[in-house]
N, C-alpha and C positions, 0 to 999 in steps of 0.2 A: 377812477372808474368812468367818470364822465368823458374824459379825454379819450380813453380807449374805445368807448362806445361811439364817440364822434368819428374816430379814425375808421372803425369798422363800417359805419354807415357810409362814409365818404368813399371808401374803397369799393364797397358793394355797388353803390350807385354808378361810379365811374366804370367799373368792370362791366356792369349790365349794359351801359350805353354803348360801349365798344363792341360787346358780343352781339347785341341786337343789330347794330349797324353792319357788322361783318356778315351776319346771317342774311340780312336783306340784300346786301351787295353781292353775295354769292349766288343768289337765286338766278337761274338762267334768264328769266325775263328782264332782270336788271343788268346782269353781268354782260350780256350779249348786245347791249345797246350803248351808244355813246351818251354820256351825261355831261355836256359842256357847262351846265349850270352848277355842277357840284363844286368845282373850284371857286367859282364866284360866291356861292353861298357860304363856303368855308371862310373866305376872306371877310365877308360882311359880318358873319357871326364873330370872328376873331376881333375885328375892329370894335364891334359893340361891346365885347367882353373887356377889352383893354381900355377902351374909353371909360367904361363904367368903373373899372378898377382905378383909373387915374382920378376920376371924380371923387371916389370914396377916400382915396389917400389924400387928395388935396383938401378935402373937407375935414380931415381928422386933425384936430388941434395937437394931439400928441405927436403925430408925425412931423408937423410943421415946426413945433417947438423943439423937437429933437434935432432938427437939421442944424441949428446953430450951436447947440450945447455939446452934443456928443458925435457930431457928424464925422469928424476926422477919425476917431477910433473905429466907428462903425464901418466907414469906408475902407480903412486899412484891413480890418478883419475880413470884410466881404471879398475884397480883391484877392487877399491871400488864400482864403478858403476855396474860392473858385479856381484859382491858378493851381493850388495844390491838388484839388480833386481831378482837374484835367490832366496834370502831369502823372498822377497815380494811375488814371484810367488809360492813358497812352501806353504806359509800361505794361499794363495788364493786356491791352489789346494786341500789342506787338509780340510779347513773349509768352503769354499764356493762352489767350484766345486765338492768337495767330491769325488775325484779320488784317486786311489792308485798310487804308484810310477811308474806303467806301463801305466798310463793314462786310466785305466779302472774304472768304477763306484765301489765305496766301497761296498762290500758285493755282488758283481755280481756273484761270484763263478768262474769267469774265471781267477782270478789273479794267482792262483797256476800253472795252466797249461801254461798260457801265459808267466808267469815270467820265466819259465824254457827255453822256446824257445827264447824269446826276450832278456833275460839276456845274453844268449850265443851270440846272434847277436850283442849286444852292446859291448861285449868283443872281438873286432876284431883288425885287424892290420892297420886300417885306420890311427891311430895316427902317427905311424912311417913313413908311406908313405907321410902323409901331412907335417910332420916336415921336412922330406928330400926334398920334392918338394919346400916348402917355402924357406928353406935355400939355396938349389941349385939355385933356381930362383934369389934370391937376390944377391948371389955371382956372378952369371953369368951376371946379369944386371949391376952390379957395375964394374966388371973387364973385361968382355969379349964381351957381345952383343953390337954391334954398334947402334947408335941412329937411323939409317935408318931401323933397324929391330925392335927396341923397339916401334916405332910408330905404328906398326901393332899389338902390344900386346892387345890394347884395342879392336880391332876387334875380335881377338881370344877369349878374355874373353867374349864378347857379344855372339858370336856364340856358344862357349862352354856352356855358361849359358843357352841359350835357348834350346840347345840339352839336357842338363841335366834335365831341367824342363819338357821337353817333355817325357823323359825316366821315370822320377818320376811319371808323369801323367799316363804313360802306366802301371807302377806298381800299381797305385791306381785303374785303370780300371780293371786290372786282379784280384786284390784283391776282387773287387765287394762290398766293404763295405763303400764306400764314403758317400752314402745317410744316412746310419745308423750312421756313425761317426758324420755327421753334426747334426742329430737329437739328438744324445747323448750329443754333446757339447752344442747345443741350443744357446740362446742369451748370455749365460754366457761366451761364447768364447770371447766376446767383452771386458770382464774384464781383459783378459790376457795382452793386451798392456797397459792398465791402470796401472796394478801392475808393469809391467816392467818399465814404465816411472817413476812412483813414487819412486820405489826402486832405480833406477839409479840416479835421481836428489837428493833424500834425502841423499844417501850415498856419492855422489859427493860433495855436500855442506858440509857434515860433515867432510870429509877428507880435504876440503879446509880450515878448521879452523887451520890446522897444516901446511899449505902451504902459501907462500908469495902471491899467487893469491887471497886468501880469499874465503869465501863460495859462494858469488854471482858469481864470475868468474868461480869458479870450477863447480858450477851448470850449468852455460852456456856451459862449455866444455862438461859436461855429457849429456846435452840436444841434443848434436849431435847424440847420440844413434847409433853410428857406421857409420853415413853417412859422411865420411871424405871429400867428394868432394863438399858438400853443406855447412855444418855448418861453416867451417873456412871462407868461403866467406862471410857469413852473419856477422861474428864477426870481419872481417878485418877493417871495418870503425870504429868500437868501440875500438879495441885495437889490434895491430899487434902481440904483444907477446901472448895475449890470443888466437888469431887466430892460431898461430903456435902450441901452446900447444894442442888446439882443433884438429888440423890436425893430429898430431902424436898420440894423445890419441885415436882417432877414427879409425886410421889405426891399432893401437894395438888391439883395441876391436875386429875387424874382424879377425885378425890373432889369437889372444888368444882364441877366440870363436871356431875357427876351431880346435885348438889343445885341448881344454878343453871338447868339447861336448862328446866324447866317455867316458871320466871319469865321467862326471856328469850323463850321461845316466845310467851308471853302478852303481854308488854309491849314487845318490841323487834322480833322477826321470827323466822320459822321458819328461814331460811337461816343466820342468825347463830348458831343453836344448834350448827352444825357447827364453829364457830370455838373453842368452849369447850374441848373435850377434846383438840384438836390431833390427834396421830397415833392416839389411841384412838377417833377418830370412825369408824374402819373396823371395829372389833371390839367391845371391851367396852362402849362407850358408845353404839354404834349403835342398839340396841333402845330405849334411853332417848330418843334423839333422835327416832326414828320414833314412839314412843309418845306423845310430847308435841307432835308436829307432824302430819306426814302422810306416807304412803308415798312420795309424789313427792320428798320431801327425801332419800330413801335415796341417790339417784344423787350428790347433792352430798356427803353425809357419807362415803359409801364411797370415792369418788374422792379426796376430800381426805385421808382417813386413809391411803390407800395411798401417795399421792405424798409426804405429809409423813413417813411412816415411812421411805421410801427416802431422803429428804433429810436426816434427822437425822445419820447418820454424816458426811455431807459437810459440813453446816453446822458441827457441833461441831469437827471436825478443822480446818476452814478458819479458824474464829475463833481457836482457840488457837494457830494457826500465824502469826497476824498479828503 
């Protein structure tokens, strides 16, 4: 019940931030004027959020201790789950959604022009900034930042997240294509989290055949879908070792997603970026997805993240009950 309430609160807060931002951005007084500071403010807020996340992770003894004990299993499951979800979403995009790699309908005629502008946007310097912020944050959290300061990192992350989502909403409002994007996506957008979930669980179970955990426990770890604060708690009564692997694997999924999104956007597809973070596609990683792709991908990322977040408790509980 507590987990469900927390999910509902998080979903409501994130949705409100995006909607309010879109409303503000769509106002004629805002939409009709250039806002050169908007992108710089987004980058600053993103760096503050990721740096704070790095500090929090670096100061967490459980994360650091897990690195040496169960790191290999967690790494293998994380990479497999991310690769499986990207592969499943690529099949969905091409054969069901019928979108090109830029998230535009096949044969729409806009791919050539859009690909030029957006491909350049995807090829940005976000990756090096993100890598630096994560590494610096974890080192600072482990060696320098006192516990009295670390305790405020959660607040900084929450504030930074809502600010980022508000700014993303402003971008959407200024773009003025949100309604058409929703119409273009249609009900098929609901298939995106299904593909991400199936790809994650299937690939996780497959790699589990080569691990001591086995396919069932590996699938349970994959079912965390990036929600490292909830999934390990659900698994703790079942198995503490599996819970520990789950915690580290889902921390890795969020960090690896942030690092991999610019590459996937450039070389595989915009919609596929939504698959990488799993449940975090609706909040922490949403600004990274939009920054590396296009505002029209927001509807896919946000919807997928919400539905996957709601699915995590159900999937984890079902798998361990088998």
